[in-house]
Structures are given as structure tokens and as C-alpha cells.
C-alpha positions in Angstrom: 103.7 141.5 89.0 102.8 145.2 88.7 105.3 148.1 88.8 104.7 150.4 91.7 106.3 153.8 92.0 107.3 154.9 95.4 106.0 158.4 96.3 106.2 159.2 100.0 105.4 157.1 103.1 101.9 156.2 102.2 103.1 154.3 99.1 105.8 152.4 101.0 103.5 149.7 102.4 101.8 149.4 99.1 105.1 149.0 97.2 106.4 146.5 99.8 103.3 144.3 99.3 103.5 144.5 95.5 107.2 143.5 95.6 106.7 140.4 97.7 107.5 137.4 95.7 105.2 134.3 95.9 107.2 131.4 97.3 106.9 127.8 96.1 105.7 128.6 92.6 102.3 127.1 91.7 99.6 125.2 93.5 100.5 123.1 96.5 99.3 120.0 94.7 101.9 120.3 92.0 104.9 120.7 94.3 106.9 117.6 94.5 106.9 114.2 92.8 104.6 111.2 93.3 105.8 107.7 92.5 103.6 104.7 92.3 105.1 101.2 92.9 104.5 98.4 90.5 102.7 96.4 93.2 100.1 99.2 93.6 99.2 99.1 89.9 99.2 95.2 90.1 96.7 95.2 92.9 94.4 97.7 91.2 94.6 95.7 87.9 94.1 92.4 89.7 91.0 93.5 91.4 89.6 95.1 88.3 90.2 92.0 86.2 88.5 89.7 88.8 85.4 92.0 88.7 84.7 90.9 85.1 82.1 88.2 84.5 83.7 85.2 83.0 87.0 85.5 84.8 87.3 82.4 87.1 90.8 83.0 88.4 94.2 84.7 87.7 97.6 83.2 87.0 98.8 79.9 85.5 98.0 76.5 87.0 101.4 76.3 88.6 101.1 79.7 90.3 97.6 78.9 91.5 98.8 75.7 93.0 101.7 77.3 94.7 99.4 80.0 95.9 97.0 77.5 97.4 99.9 75.7 99.2 101.3 79.1 100.5 97.9 80.0 101.8 97.6 76.8 103.8 101.0 77.2 105.5 100.8 79.6 108.5 102.8 82.7 107.6 103.6 81.3 104.2 101.7 83.8 102.1 104.3 86.3 101.0 102.4 87.7 98.1 98.7 88.6 98.0 96.4 86.5 95.7 95.2 89.8 94.3 98.4 90.3 92.3 98.7 86.7 91.1 98.7 86.6 87.3 99.5 90.4 87.0 102.7 92.0 86.1 103.1 95.8 85.8 105.9 98.0 84.4 105.4 101.5 85.8 107.1 104.5 84.4 106.8 108.2 85.4 103.6 108.8 83.4 102.7 105.5 81.7 102.3 101.8 82.6 102.0 98.5 80.7 100.3 95.4 82.1 100.5 91.7 81.5 97.6 89.6 82.8 97.2 85.8 82.9 93.6 84.7 83.3 91.4 81.6 83.6 88.1 82.0 81.8 84.9 80.2 82.8 83.6 77.7 80.2 80.8 79.2 78.0 82.0 82.8 78.0 83.4 84.1 74.7 87.1 84.5 75.4 87.5 87.6 73.1 84.6 89.3 75.0 86.0 88.5 78.4 89.5 89.7 77.4 88.0 92.9 76.0 86.0 93.5 79.1 89.0 92.8 81.3 91.1 95.2 79.3 88.5 98.0 79.5 87.9 97.5 83.2 91.7 97.4 84.0 92.5 100.5 81.9 89.6 102.5 83.5 90.5 101.5 87.1 94.3 102.0 86.8 94.0 105.4 85.0 91.3 106.7 87.3 93.1 105.7 90.5 96.7 106.4 89.5 96.6 109.1 86.8 99.0 107.0 84.8 98.3 106.4 81.1 97.9 102.7 80.4 99.7 102.1 77.1 98.9 98.3 76.8 97.2 95.5 78.6 98.4 92.1 77.3 96.1 89.2 78.3 97.1 85.5 78.2 94.3 83.0 78.7 96.1 80.1 80.5 93.1 77.9 81.1 89.3 77.4 80.8 87.4 76.4 84.0 85.1 73.6 83.0 81.8 73.1 84.9 82.8 69.6 86.1 86.4 70.6 87.1 87.0 70.6 90.8 87.5 74.1 92.1 91.0 74.9 93.3 89.5 76.5 96.4 88.1 73.2 97.8 91.5 72.1 99.1 90.3 68.5 100.1 92.9 66.8 97.9 95.6 69.3 98.9 94.9 68.7 102.5 95.3 64.9 102.1 98.6 65.4 100.3 99.9 67.8 102.8 99.2 65.6 105.8 
């Protein structure tokens, strides 16, 4: 702020304007605090992981089975399939992620895991502004070409009836 000396009436308005203090301090975008829920980061990471070639599904066999059953029961799906196989720990400026994936047979697991890690880090950091400190990936299964797809549901339908 500049120092203004008061000399007569003409300087009064000028001095008054110079002595007005800015309120709020700083840009409007920096006023206040933004918190991001674990579930938000889990959704972003889940979608980013599923976008990678070679990822067949997310989660362990048991969680995929329960998810398939929940999806078939009206009103039974309490958690989105997007977050299945994803666990996030979110702090104020950093996040850590654990992912459980199923890789399609024929894809090099280390390449798929590296691509998943890269895609997840880029998506989460770009969308949330959080620093991703680690992405741990557990490969729980390999989808073989002759395996029945969990999405068919024919056997599940017969068992549920």
C-alpha cells in the first residue's frame, strides 16, 4: 500500500481510496478448503484402470461374484461396479491407491500393471490436484480365452431361481 499525505480537500478522496484495505486476502479461488472423498478418487481410478488394454475386470473373484449377485437383485447394488477392486486413502494433498485387477490372457502382466499405474496417476492427479504417492496393483486372476465370462449370468440365473 502506498503512503498518501493529506493536503486539503482534494487529497481527501484520494487518501481514502488509498487507505481502503482489500478484503478476503488473495484470489477468490484460494479462499476456503476443498476436500475430496475417498469414493471420488476410487471412481476416477477405477475408470482409468478399466481403460487400459489387457484389463479384463477389477476385484477378486469373490467380490466379482457378490457384485454380479447384487446387480441382479432389484435395489441390491449398494456400491458401483466402478469402484470394485479399488481402495483409496486420501489426505489433504496426497493419495495412495490399491487396485486389484484381472488381466486378459496373452497380455504381459508387468506391461498392463505399468500402463494401469500410469493411467491412474495421470487421471487422479489431473482431476483432483492430489499427488498420487503410490499405486499398488495386485493381479488376482487371469482371464483365459475359454473361461466363461462373468457377465453371462446364465449359470447364476439358474442358481438364483
